[in-house]
N, C-alpha and C positions, 0 to 999 in steps of 0.2 A: 723704387727695386729697382736696377738695373735691368738689360739684358745679359750683365755677365753675371749677376746677380739668381736671373732665372736658369741660365746655362743651371748655374752652378747646385742650385736647388734638386735640379731634374739626375743630379750626382746621388744625392739622398734615396735610401729606402725607404717607400711608401708606407703613405699613413704614420700609425704608431707604433712602428716596430722595432723602430731607433731606439727605446725609454720603457722604460721599466712601466705599471703601470701606474695612476697615481696614488698615492698616498692618500691617507684622509687631513683633513685640512687642517691647520695648525688654528690654534685660538685664536689667535690675532688677523690671519687669514686673507679675504681683498673687503671684510666686509659686506658679507653678502653675495647676491646670485646678480651682482652690477655688473659692468662692460667685460671689467677682470673674468670671472666669471663664466662669460659666455665667452669668453677670448678661448678660454681653457675647452669648450666645451665644443667650442667650432674646430675647434684644433683636434678635436678625436680624443682628448682624456691625456693630460700632461702631469709628468711624474714633477712631483715635489722640488721646489730647487732643491740643489742639495750642497752641501760644501764638504771637507774634512770630516771627521766626524768627532764628537767629543772626545778628548782626551786621546786624540790621535797624534804621531806625531810628525811632523813633516821636516823641510827643510829645515824651517825657521823656528825648530820647537813646536813643543805642541802648544795643541789649537785649546785656548779656552771657550766656555761652552758660550758666549755671547759672541765670539764669531764664524760662529757655524753657519749657513747656511739652515742646517737642520734643528735648529733650537729651537722650540715651537713659542713665537711671539705672544706676549703675554700684553693687551693694550694698555691699560693699564700702570703697569709694572714700572720700577724706576729704570730710563734707559741704562745701557753700560759706559764707564765711564770710554771717552776717547782713548782711540788709540796713540800712543805715544809716535812723535812724527821717526820714521825710518832715515837713513841717510839717502841724503842726493848719490846717484853713480852706485846704487851695490850691486854685486852682481847676486843673480837672486837662481835657485833651482825651481821649477814649477811641472805639475803633473804631465803629461803627453797631452790629453787635450781637454778642456772644460765642459764635458756634455750634457756633466751631471750637475751644472750649472740653467741648465736650458727648461723656462719654464711653461714648453711649450713643445711637441712634436715640429721636425720641418717637413714642413709638402714636401709630396714623392711626386712619385710617377703619377701617379692618377692624377691630382693639381697641376702638376703642368699640362696633363692632356685637355683637361675641364678650362685653364686658362686659354690654350691655344682655341676650343671653339666657341670660348665666350669674346675672346681678344679684345680684352675688357682694359689694356696695364696700359691704355695713354685714352685721354680726355675723346667725346665725342666731335667729332670734327666742326659739330656744329656749334661748341665751342671754344675754337679756339680764336674766333675776336677778341675775347676776354682777355689773353693775355696782355693787346696793347694799354687798359685798363687797369695792372696791375702796378700796386704803386711804387716807385722808385724816386725818392726824393736826397740823393747825395747832398751831403752837405762839410761845412767844417768840424773837425772834432772839436769835442769843448776841452779847450785846458784843462786837465791835472794837472792837481798836486800830491804831496803825499797821503792827503785826508779825502782825497776827492776818490769816488766811485762810480765810474760811467763805462756803459757800455754804446756802441757801433754793431748796425747789423751789418755784415757785408754781401750777406743773401745767404739760401740755405739754414744750416747750423756753422756757417764761422761767425763769429763776435771778434770783434778788437771789446776789451774790459780792462779799462781800469782800473788799478786799486794798488792803494797802497805807494805808489808813485811808480808801477811795474806796467808794462805793456803784456798782456795776456792775451795771444789768439785762442780759440777755440775751433777744433774741425779745418785749418782752411783751405777752403780748394779756391785758389782766383782763375784758376784755367776755365774756359771757355766751353771744352768740353772735356767730360769724363768716358772713360771705358765703356763703351755698350750701351752711353745713353746720349738722345740726343740733344746739340748745344744746348746750353744756357739763356734761358728765356727774359732775361735780367742781368745788364752787365753788375757785377763789383761791382760793393757799392763805397767801398775805396779806391785808388787806385794806389796798387802798391810802392809806386815811390813815395804815397805822401803819409804811409804809415812814420810811425816814431818808429825810433827803436826795439825791437821783439826781445822782450824778459822771457819770455817763457811759452812754449805750445801745450797745449795739452788735448790730447787725442783719447776721444769714446770707441771705437771700435776701427775693423782694419776695412771696410767696406770700400771702396772706391771715392764714392761719394761725401765718405767723413777722412781719410786717409790718403790725401793728395798726391803722391813721391813730385809730379812737377814742381808744385806750389813751395813743397819740401825744402827740394834744390834750391832753393832762394835765399832763405836762409843760414847765415855763419854757421858753419856745422861745431861749437860751443853754444849754442844755442839751446838751455837745458828745456828737454821734453819730456813731458811727463805720461806716462802710457799704459795700458792694463795690460795685467799679469802674459807673460809670450813676450810681446812685441820687441823687446829692446836687442832680438837679434836684429831682427831689418831696420831699424835703425841705427846700427854700430855699423850693419853691413854698409850702409849707404854714409859713413864718415862721420858722424855723430856722436863727438865726443861727453857729452852729457847729458845721460840718459837716464830715467829713472821708470820701468814696472813696478806696478803693483796690484794687489790685490784688494777685492773689497773690502770694505772698512779699515783699508791703511791709508796714510796720508804721506807726506812730506811739506817742511816749510821753504819756502825763498826768503832772503833778505830781499831787507826793501826798506825804500826810503826813513816810510811811513811805519816800520817797525814787519817783522815777520808775516808772511802770510802763508793760509797754510792753505794746501791743497790736500780734501778728505775723495777717496775715488771708491763711489758706492753703486751699488750693483742697479739692472736696467731686465728690464725682459723683452731681450733681443737671442742675435747669434752673429759671427764669427764666420767669414771665409773670406778666403781672395788668390787662393790658386784652386786649380782639381784637386788637391791633394792635404789642405788644410782646415778643412769644415772643424770650429769650435776650436782650435790650435793654438788660438789666443782669447783674452777674456773679450770681454765686454761693461759698458757701462756708463757710470755721469762721475760726473764733479762737483763738490762743494767748497765752493771758495769763499773762505773766513778772510776778509780783513781786516787789519792792527782794530781795529775799535768795536770788532763785534758784528759787522752785519754781513750777509751771507747770499750766497748767491748759488740755486743752484745751478746745473748743467745737465740738462739729461740725454746729451748726445743725441741715439734711436732709440723709441722703445716703444713698447706695448701697454696699455693700460693691464695693472695689475698689485697685488699687496704690498711692493717693495716701495711706493710712494709713501704710505702710513709709515713703515717700518724707517724708512727717511726721517722723514717729520717729525720721530719719535724721541731719533738716536742726534739729533739736530735743530733743536728746536730753534727758534726765531727768525725764519730764513724769510728774508727777504724778498727775492724776484727767482722765481722759478723762468728759466730759460724752455719752453717745452715742443715737438713737434704738434702740430694740425695738422700734415699735410700728406703724401702717397697712404692712403688709408682703402681705396674702393680698388676692389673690393674684399670689405667688409672679410666672409666666408675665407679668405683666403691669408690678408694685411693685418686682422683684429690682431693676433700676436704679438706681432713684431712693432706697430703702426699706432701710435693712439691718433684719432680721430679728433677734431676740436673738441667734441661735451664732455669726453675721455680725458681731453688736456685739464679742461676745466677742471676737474672730479678730482684729476691727478692734482691740480694746483692746490686744492682744498684739502688733500689726505696729505703733502707734505707740510699745511702748513701755513704757508706763503702770503704774504699779505698783497704781492702783485704777481702777473704774468705776460711774459714776452713772447709771442709766440714767434715759432720760425718751424723750418722744414718746410718752406715751403713757396712760390714767387719766384723760384730761383729753374731748378729744373723738374719737368712734366715728366714725373715717377708708374703714377699711376693715374688712372680713370677718372678721375672726381674732373669736373669742370676748373680752370686754373682760380677764377674768383669766389668758389664756394668755401673755400677753407676759411676765406677772411671772414663772411658774412653768418658761417652757423658760428665761428669760436667769439662774434660778438654779439648774437641770438643768446647763446649760452651764456655768457657772463653776466646779460642783463638779468638772465633768469636767476640768478642767483642772490640781486640785489645786491650786490657793493660795486663800489664808486667806481664810477665808470673809467675815472684815471689811475687806477689800478689795473686795465688792461693795455700792456703795452705792446701795440698795434703797431708799430715802429712802422713807414715804409725803407724798403733797401737803402742802405745810404745815410737813411737818419740816427739820430745817436739821444740820448737822454741822459743826464744826471740824477743818482739816487740819492735824494735827500738823509744828511744823517739823522741818525734816531735820536 
């Protein structure tokens, strides 16, 4: 959480007055009282994620039952068919805000006062020497043809994904410093000039450590940008001409040498804010990338733990790799609803039904109170406790790459 985010949160009403009382849990829920239930409890009781009501008519026509966040999740029901791809660059009309999609109330003034008293949004000074041990191993990116699916971690939530012959960037942040945040503690894993031509960019939400305007300025203005609902005007004002924004469970396809690559926008437990007046005016979420041969990668963006992971896994069976955040989680009483800790990331990987986990959102910016190396130690321990193969934990160094084997 950046200092800008802290200031933004101070603008919110205190405790739970932003949202109506929680509705009874859906049939699919979060799978009991695990971390997701604790997250809602710590937040003081959250509204059930909501979208347009079943049968409601929106700017895009009637809302089918399976497309609404209000519809009960039936764990063993046949998943709904995937939505047909929408046109690229399609003009859309969105609600004024997406507050009804929050799965936990935003912290209010009392929470900010407590943080100020406790002073726990930075690691303890005695742990700062660990910065020198953060894994940084830049190397050449693997050659990638039309059938290759390869990843390179540039740091934080920035990945270079080679899929179907395309080069895709996720939440690219090549800046040394972002607004209100200490400078990055590890360099970017890949120099900008060493990148292959970028074929598309996906953005999870508009927080400054995920939507970095100086980095996007380096791109040609005809680079396709795939964005959460409500963010297209921001991109178009900056001269981008190939801009598509999507609601949850919507998708587009991009042509590629190996065949079309599908991009589905999926829910996350988070929120959005970039200025003093735009709280939740744009959506937030993750992305599901499907290669021409059917291999799937889930990029979670920024998220807390909760019921959405099971639902994503139900709708998109056979996820090969999940890119999940493991840092910026301490103190838990404040950050649990919006940032998974390492153990929750492992649980989310299991909920998704993903074969492998690639941790991210750590080792780059020190955004919260945990020691710099703690996320790595904890995710390795949590993964080992599951008994799953060690090689399926892709705990990459910043700058390192790995190729996903064909099925």
